[in-house]
N, C-alpha and C positions, 0 to 999 in steps of 0.2 A: 464587408471589411471586418477584420478582426483587430483586437488590440492586445499588445503584450506590455507587461509592466517591468520596468527596470528593477532588478533586485536590490540595487543600491539606494536609489533616490525615489523610487515609486512613480517616476514619470511614465506616462503611457505613450506607446508608439503604435500607430495604426499601419496596417498593411493589407493588401488584397490577397487573401489566401487562395483564390481561384487561379492565380498565376503560377502556382507551384504544385508539384505532384506529391502523392502520399509517400511518406518515408523520407522526404527531403529535409535536410537540416539547414536552418537559416541562422545567420549570425547578425545581430543588431549592435549598433553603437549608440548609446544614449546621447542625444544632442545636449543634454544639460550637464551630466557628470562625466560623459565620455567612457562610461563602463561598457565593456563588450560582454555579451551573453548570447547564448544560442537556444533555439527551440527546435523541435522536430514536428513536421506536419504528418498527420495521419493517425492510424489506430495503433494501439500498443502491440508491438511484436512479442514482447515478453509474455503477455497474457495469452496471445494467440498460440504461442509455442506451448504454454502450459495446457491449454485446452486440447491441442493436438495430441500431446503426450498422454493426457488423461483418457481421451477417446481410444487411443491405441491400446492402452493398458486394459481398459474395459473390454475392448474387442478380444484381446488375448485371453482374458479371464473367461468370457462367454464361450470362446472356442474350446477352452479346456473343459468347461462344464458340459458342453455339447458332446464332447468325445468321452464323457464319463471318466475323465482322467483324474483320479483322486489325488495324485501327486502334484497336479498343476496348482501353482500358487500365483496370486496377483502381485505385480510389482508394487501396487499401492499398499501402504501400511494398513493392517487390519483395523486399527483404531480409526483411520481416516474413512474407511468404508462404512463402519457401523455407528459412528458417533459424530455429533456436531458440537464443536466447542466454541461456536460463534465466529464472527468475522469483523474486519474493519472495512468501512466504506471510505475510500479516499475521494474527496470531493474534487470535481474537475475545476481547474483554474488555468491561468495562462501558461503554466509549466507542464501540464499533463492532463490526460483524460481521466474520467471517473474509473476507479478500479475497486475491486473487491478482493480483500486479502483474507483467506481462511486462517483461523487460529488453531493451534494444537495444544495439547497438554504440555506443561513445562514453560520454558522461556521462549517467547516469540521475539526475536531480535529484528527491529524495524529500522530501515534506513534506505538511502538512495541506492538503486541498483547500479552496480558497476561490474562489468565482466571480471570474474575471478574473485569477487568478494564473497566470502563464505558467511552469509546470513540467511535465515530461513523465512523471513517475511520482507522481501524487498519491494520497494515502490519504484516503478519506472517513471522517472521524472528528471527534468533538467533544472530543478530548483537548486541553486547553488548553496542555499542556506540549510539544506538537509544533509546531514552527515551520512557517510556510508554505514555507520553504526550509530544511530541517533538515540533510540529509546528501546525499552524492553517491556512487554506485557507478559506477566506470568499467569498461566491458567492452571488452577488446581481444583480438586474436588474435596469438599469437607466430608465429615462422617455421614452426613445425611445425603450425600451424592450431589449437592448443589455446587455449581461452578463458581469459583472465586477468581476475580480478575484484579491483578495488582500491577500498577504502572510505576516505572522508575526511569530516570534519565540514564543514558549509557555510561558516562556523561558525554554530552555533545557540546559543540562550540556555540550554538545559538540558544540552547535550552529547550525544555519540553514544558508546554503550558497546558493547564486544564482551566478553561475559562480564561481569566486574567491572571491566574496564579502560576508562577514558575516553580517547578520542582527543584529543590536543592539536591545536592549530590547524594545525601543519605536518606532522602524521602522515599517512602514506599506507600503509594496512594491507592486505596481500594476504589475501584471504579465500577460502574454499573451500565446497563443497557442505556444507550442514548448519550453517554458521556462524550463531549467534544474535546478532542486533543489537537493541539497545534504544534507542529514542528517546522521551524523556518516559516516559509510562506504557504505551507501545506496544512490543510485541515482534514482530520479523520473523525469518524463517528464509530463508536463501539456498538455493535449489534450482538447482544448476548445470544446464546443458544436458545432456539425456539422463538426468537423475536424476528418479525419480518421488517424489511427495510421500509422506511417512509420515503415517499417521493421527494427528492430534493431538487428544487428548481433554481435556487439562488446560487450564483457563482461565488466560490470561495474568494475572500478578499485577503 
């Protein structure tokens, strides 16, 4: 049995996930507040698509190198191939599976994935409290070559939290490896470049 939590009143609803197939969308109505909300069963299609695209791009690049074609170029950005700018770990909860979101230099616009939304760091989630454009992490290098991570709210409807502190509209907060960020009912952990993920066993609340 699995449990889902109502995004309005936090009441838990139990269901038997073995009765449903991967990719199926379920709609629940909370018996307490009568709020309707949906979840999707199975693995992340967005992440699977990204992995497939990356494998295809790497295969094309290797084919070009094997043919000694000096004009062949990879569809991947050169900076993505040669540098690591850290990533976000989105902790699994009732709205989504665990996800890893790579960061790039400049503004990383974070929000709920909706087809047609033009953001570069989408989260595949049905969490209704996450905006399609929720917060931004800016990554830059200082003169010593060190990466600097700065967080700001987009602004969003429900706010961006670091610990128990909510960011104001004009706040620009310097964050480091291991910083825990909460947007809506979704928790993320910043993993700076060169730092390995720690095993996370607790379900995000």
